[in-house]
Wavefront OBJ file of the C-alpha trace (Angstrom):
o trace
v -21.706 -9.716 -1.541
v -18.562 -7.421 -1.619
v -18.272 -4.629 1.162
v -16.463 -1.254 0.355
v -12.729 -1.313 1.002
v -10.910 -0.046 4.238
v -9.068 3.207 4.045
v -6.767 4.888 6.144
v -4.434 7.715 6.027
v -1.202 7.965 7.703
v 2.605 9.450 7.661
v 5.399 7.382 5.374
v 8.144 6.438 8.092
v 10.196 4.123 5.831
v 10.470 3.724 2.298
v 13.818 1.821 2.707
v 11.845 -1.342 0.806
v 12.133 -1.542 -3.042
v 8.149 -0.762 -3.952
v 7.064 -0.729 -0.525
v 6.433 1.902 2.229
v 5.819 1.512 6.269
v 2.526 3.996 6.969
v 1.981 4.912 10.458
v -1.872 5.561 11.009
v -2.641 7.464 14.443
v -6.080 7.007 15.466
v -7.883 9.011 18.452
v -10.551 6.222 20.506
v -12.169 6.994 23.393
v -11.390 4.287 26.513
v -14.578 2.190 27.108
v -14.578 2.549 30.964
v -12.546 5.502 31.736
v -13.816 7.989 28.589
v -10.146 9.138 28.152
v -8.874 9.572 24.911
v -6.055 7.588 23.541
v -3.619 8.001 20.681
v -3.710 4.212 18.909
v -0.681 3.738 16.732
v -0.367 1.083 13.917
v 2.241 0.254 11.280
v 0.988 -0.935 7.613
v 3.255 -2.018 4.799
v 1.618 -0.679 1.783
v 2.376 -0.707 -1.820
v 4.040 1.723 -3.735
v 4.784 0.557 -7.259
v 6.523 3.519 -8.680
v 8.250 4.455 -5.837
v 7.275 7.748 -5.267
v 6.525 8.150 -1.735
v 9.048 9.741 0.549
v 9.360 9.789 4.570
v 7.523 12.463 5.757
v 4.333 12.355 3.491
v 0.924 11.832 4.220
v -0.719 9.382 2.065
v -4.002 7.473 1.764
v -3.658 3.688 1.712
v -6.474 1.444 0.634
v -7.224 -2.322 1.532
v -6.110 -4.859 -1.519
v -5.529 -8.548 -1.920
v -2.324 -10.128 -0.283
v 0.599 -8.987 -2.141
v 3.192 -10.277 0.200
v 3.473 -11.979 3.278
v 2.780 -8.624 5.416
v 1.648 -6.611 2.582
v -2.235 -5.885 2.239
v -2.520 -2.179 1.586
v -1.710 -0.173 -1.502
v -0.874 3.332 -1.831
v -4.037 5.656 -3.149
v -2.598 8.589 -3.074
v -0.050 11.559 -1.604
v -2.400 13.791 0.461
v 0.698 15.914 1.335
v 3.761 15.952 0.402
v 6.695 16.165 2.894
v 8.761 18.783 0.806
v 6.020 21.217 0.785
l 1 2 3 4 5 6 7 8 9 10 11 12 13 14 15 16 17 18 19 20 21 22 23 24 25 26 27 28 29 30 31 32 33 34 35 36 37 38 39 40 41 42 43 44 45 46 47 48 49 50 51 52 53 54 55 56 57 58 59 60 61 62 63 64 65 66 67 68 69 70 71 72 73 74 75 76 77 78 79 80 81 82 83 84
């Protein structure tokens, strides 16, 4: 039985590669002992087949099959464009 695909939202920080963007996802998590909230940041390489994404765009990415050595995500949609 297959589960639901993971989805994340983040900001495009690099679009220099062909058909690939680097998305920075920031998550607010609570420390297990001290109960203080911490910003966790992680970079994902996501597939952008039409090269629509630009630096600063807020995008939604979804998990997919391995597309290259480091690419396991693809851009689902552009939530907010950087030019707005």
